[in-house]
C-alpha positions in Angstrom: 5.6 -14.7 -23.6 5.4 -11.1 -22.3 1.5 -11.3 -22.2 1.6 -14.6 -20.3 4.0 -13.2 -17.7 1.9 -10.1 -17.2 -1.2 -12.3 -16.9 0.5 -14.5 -14.2 1.7 -11.5 -12.3 -1.8 -10.1 -12.3 -3.3 -13.4 -11.0 -0.6 -13.6 -8.3 -1.2 -10.0 -7.1 -5.0 -10.4 -7.1 -4.7 -13.5 -5.0 -2.2 -11.9 -2.7 -4.2 -8.7 -2.2 -7.8 -10.0 -2.1 -7.1 -13.4 -0.4 -6.0 -11.8 2.9 -8.3 -11.6 5.8 -7.8 -8.4 7.7 -9.4 -9.7 10.8 -7.0 -12.5 11.4 -3.6 -11.9 13.1 -1.0 -14.4 14.3 1.8 -14.2 16.9 3.4 -17.4 18.0 0.7 -19.6 19.5 -1.8 -16.8 19.5 -4.3 -16.3 16.8 -6.8 -13.4 16.6 -9.8 -15.0 14.9 -12.1 -11.9 15.0 -10.6 -8.5 15.8 -14.0 -6.8 15.6 -14.6 -3.1 15.1 -13.5 -2.4 18.6 -10.0 -3.8 18.0 -10.1 -5.9 21.3 -8.5 -8.9 19.6 -5.3 -7.2 18.6 -5.0 -5.4 21.9 -5.3 -8.7 23.8 -2.8 -10.4 21.6 -0.3 -7.7 22.3 -0.9 -8.0 26.1 -0.8 -11.8 26.2 2.5 -12.3 24.2 4.1 -13.8 27.3 1.8 -16.9 27.0 3.9 -18.0 24.0 6.5 -19.0 26.6 4.2 -21.3 28.6 5.0 -24.8 27.3 1.7 -26.4 28.3 -0.3 -23.9 26.2 -0.5 -25.3 22.7 -2.8 -22.7 21.1 -4.7 -19.6 22.0 -7.5 -18.1 20.0 -9.0 -14.6 20.6 -12.4 -13.5 19.3 -13.0 -9.9 20.3 -13.1 -10.1 24.1 -13.2 -13.9 24.4 -10.0 -16.0 24.8 -9.8 -19.7 24.3 -6.7 -21.5 25.6 -5.8 -25.1 24.7 -3.6 -26.9 27.3 -1.7 -30.2 26.7 -0.7 -31.4 29.3 -2.9 -29.6 31.7 -0.7 -27.8 34.3 -1.6 -27.8 38.0 -2.0 -24.0 37.9 -4.3 -23.8 34.9 -6.9 -21.9 37.0 -4.4 -19.4 38.1 -3.3 -18.9 34.4 -6.8 -18.2 33.2 -7.5 -15.9 36.1 -4.5 -13.7 35.3 -5.3 -13.8 31.5 -8.8 -12.6 32.3 -7.6 -9.8 34.7 -4.9 -8.6 32.4 -7.2 -8.8 29.4 -9.8 -6.8 31.3 -7.2 -4.2 32.2 -5.9 -3.9 28.7 -9.2 -3.4 26.9 -11.2 -1.8 29.7 -14.1 -4.2 29.1 -15.2 -7.6 30.3 -13.0 -10.5 29.3 -14.0 -14.1 29.0 -11.4 -16.9 29.2 -12.1 -20.6 28.4 -9.6 -23.4 29.3 -9.7 -26.5 27.1 -7.8 -29.8 27.4 -7.6 -30.6 23.7 -5.4 -30.5 20.7 -8.2 -29.3 18.5 -7.8 -25.6 17.6 -11.1 -23.9 16.9 -13.0 -25.3 19.9 -16.1 -23.3 20.9 -18.6 -23.7 23.8 -20.9 -26.7 23.1 -18.3 -28.6 21.0 -17.1 -30.8 23.9 -16.0 -30.7 27.5 -13.7 -27.9 28.9 -11.7 -27.5 32.0 -13.2 -24.2 33.2 -14.0 -20.6 32.3 -13.9 -17.2 34.0 -15.1 -13.7 33.3 -13.2 -10.7 34.5 -15.0 -7.3 34.8 -14.1 -4.2 36.6 -10.8 -5.7 37.7 -12.4 -8.7 39.4 -13.1 -12.3 38.6 -16.9 -12.9 38.6 
């Protein structure tokens, strides 16, 4: 019985310790998919916490300096939202920030998968 218990505890610990992905972080609706060696993902997540309170945003994924935002329903001011996300993201990381707006329930969307509402790039404190 004691050997079985030790074996089970060992299995549980190995799954717990080695099953974690250090590059994925979650905060409300926000998921950092790839933090990268630069740490942009986690910095952006910290800066964009306020987006958890926007009811039309159903999910947000961050890959390094790229932010994907899923809207449902699409608000009238979606363009204003992604402009501010880009500018604030650019200010936080000091590097170009790309924001994609998607009208979908499918988390994990990437360019080329289907249609999107729009996208912006913010560099040097300006929308390009």
